[in-house]
N, C-alpha and C positions, 0 to 999 in steps of 0.2 A: 480282311486278308484271308486268302485260301489257307486251309489247315496245313497243307504240305509246306507252304512257305513259312507259316508261323512256327511250325516245329523246327524247321531248319534254322531260322534266325534266333530261336530261343537258345541255341548253343553258340551264338556269336557270329562273327563275320564268316561267310561261307566261301571256301576255296573251291573254285570250279576247275575246269580243265584248260588245256592249251590248244595249240594248233593241231588241225587234222590234215589239211592238204599238204603242208610241207613235211609232216611226219610220214605220210603215205609215200610222198615222192622220195624221201630218204630210204624207203623200203622197196623202191623200184617202180612206183607209179610214173609212167611217162608224162611229161609236161603236155597238157592239152587233152589227155585221156580223161574218161569219166570216172572220178573218184568213187562215186556211189555204186558203180557196177562191181567194184571190188567186194561189196557185201556178199555177192554171189560167187565171184571168181577167185578171190583171195581172202576169205573170211578170217583165216588165221593171222594174217598180217594186220587186218583191221582190228582184230581182238587184241593184238599185241600193243597197238597204240592206246586203246582204251585201258587195258590192264596196267600199262606203265603209268598212266595218270592216277589210277587208283592207288598204286604203290607209292606214288609221290605225295599223296595226301589229299587228293581231290575228293570232296564230299559230294560233288555233282559232276557227272561226266555227260557229254553229249553223244550223239549218234552220227554215223557217217551218212547223213541223209540231207545235207545242206542243199544239194542240187537235185534232189529226187522228186521234183514236181514234174508233171506231164510235159510242160513246155520245154524245160531244160533237157529232160531225158529224150525227148523227140529229136533233138539235135544230134544225139548219138545213136538214133535208131532203136531206142530202148523204151519208148512210151508204153509198149504192151507189157513191160515188166515193172511198171510203176509200183503196184501193190507189193510184188515180191521183193523188190529192192528195199522198200521202206520197212517191211516186216522183218527182213533179214538184218537190217541196220539196228533195229531195237533189240533183236535176239542176241546179236553179237555183243552189244554194249551191256546188256543185262547179264550175260554170262561172265563178262570181264568184271563187272561190278561185284558180282558174287555176294550181294547183300551188304557190301561195305560202302557203297555210294548209290545215290539216286541217279536215274537215267532221264535226262531232259532231252527230248528229241529235237533235232535241228531242222528248221525250215527256212530256206533262203529265198531270194527274189526269183521271179519267173523270167526276168529278162525282157518282159513286155513293157513298152513305154505307153502307159495308159493315156497320156496326154495326146498321143498321136492318133488315137481313135481307131487303130487298125484291129484291135481285139477288144470286144465288149468287156466291161468290168465283170459281168456275170460269168464269162468263161474263165477269167482269172480267179475269181472267187471259187468257182467249181473245182479248179485245179488244187487250190489250197484246201478245200473241203475234202477232196479225195485223199490228199496226203495226210491231213490231220486225223481223219477218221481211221486210216490204216495204222498210223503210228499209235493212236490210242488203243485200238484193238490189239495191237502187238504187245502192249504192256508198258508203254512209256509212263513215267511218273509226272511229266509236265512237258510242255511244248515251248520251244524257243524260236521266235521269229527274229532273225538276225540279218545284219548287213543291209538294211533297207535304206534306200535313198529317197523314195517317193512316199510321202505320208499317206497318199491315197491307196497305194498298194499295201502299205503296212496295215492300214485299217481293215482292208479286205482280209488279209492274212490273220490278223488278230481275231476278227469276228468269226472266221472259220474255225480257228483253234478253240475259241471259247465254247463253241457248240459241242465240243467233246466232253465238257465238264471238267477237264484238267486245268491246273493252273497254267497261266500263259505269261511268258516273258517277251516283251517287245523291245527290239533294239534297232537303232539307226546308226548309220556310218557318217561321221563328220570328217570329211577329208578335203573340203573345198573352202574358198574364200581366203583372204589375206591372213586370217588368224586360224585357218583350218577349223572353223567353228560353224560351218554350214554343211549340209548335205549337198550332193551334186545338183539337187533341185532347189537349193537356196534355203532349205529349212533350218531354223535355229534350234538349239537345244530346248528352249522354252516352247516353241511351236510343236516340236516333236513330242515333248512330254505331255502337252495338252491333247494332241491327236491320239497318242497311244492310250492315255488314261480314258479318254472319252470312248475309245473303241472297246475298253474293258480289260486292258492288260493289268495283270496282278503285280508285275515287276516291270520296271522301265529302265532302259539303259542304252549303252552304246558299245560297239565292238569294231575292231579293224580300223583302217584308215590312217593311223599314226601311232607314234610311240607313246609309252605310258606317261611321260612327262606332260604331254599335251592333254591327257585325260583328266588331270586334276581339276582344271578349270571347267571342262565339259561336265564332269561329275557334279561340281558345286552348283552349276547352273541348272542341271536336271533336278538336283536335290531341292533347290529353291522353288522349282516350278511344279512339284508334285509331292504328294504325301506317300506315294508308292515306294517300296524299297528300290534301291538303285543297283543295277548290274553293269559291271565294267569288264571288258576283255580287250586289252591293248596289244598292239603288235610289239615285236622285239625291235623297236626303232623302225626307221625307214630302210627299205632294201637297197642294196647296190647290185648292179648286174655284173656278174663275174662269169666269164665263159658261157654267156647265155642263160645263166641261172640267177635267180634272186637270192642274194646272200645277206643275212642279217648279222650285224656286228655286235649288237648289245649282248652283254653277258647276263646270266641269271642274277648275279649279285647287283649289277647296275639296275636291272629291272625291279628287283625286290626292294631296292632302296627307296623307291617312290611309294611303296605300299602304305606306310604309315600316313603319308600325306593324302593318299587316295581315300583311305578309310576315314581320315579326318574330314575330308570333303563330303563324306556321306555314302561311300560305297558299302553296300551290304554283301554283295557277291563280287569276288575278285578272281579273275582268271587271265588267260593269255589268248592271243589270236596269232596271226601269221608270224612264223619264225620262232615262236616259243616252243619249248620242249618240256618233258617231264622234270628236267633239272630246274627250269624256271619255276614250275609250280611247287617243287619241293622248297625252293628258296622263299617263295611267297608264303607257304604254309608255316615255315619256320619264323618268318617275320611276324605273322599274325599270332602265332603261339606265344611270342614274346610280349 
């Protein structure tokens, strides 16, 4: 186990952070705009999100770099700012953490369908390499590969992240199938765990896709399939569309009520994804403290 991960877990279950996209939208980010660009355009608002999670009790916070790979940024005409956006994302989170939390930099999918063959795997891996190396040079404590549906893309991302020498978290999104226990590509938790572990991930997990109640079984299945620590970040339930906006009805207390069950199923890192707020993470931290 990587030293950074071992030190964190020595103090018990680790509370991570919550949603970034919905929190930035609450601060004025237009729907459909590039969240990562705000690292340069609105750093104070990005810092506000990160700092709120630190104040809530998060021992690990992420960075606003989920979509800051060259493929995604190119859609917004920002490919030439890839390095600048990633470096700024780490700087903002490190400033907000102020030594009270570690900064795990976020890396999401490229949006490329590898199975279609339109883009060679080497180009996808190069994009992950570029992002991972920039995040590492900027001072990230670890890298988080998250919301992956395709194990082939996840393996490329993990491999690129591992080359930095930093600890790597690998996460898949299980939002498909009758039991919502498959990725969009049909990957099971067991298959995902094996793929991520073989790629070298130090921590294995899942984020997004469904509410926390569905993650208890996902967590148990991941735990049974790997010896790596398990990372879970669930949504605040499933969203409802209200006036064209995704609205999450679950309360922090309802969310946190599942935390003991989740930890019992093997979760070593617990946080939130879409729709969760600092209040959710405060409730989670209080549950874990008890």
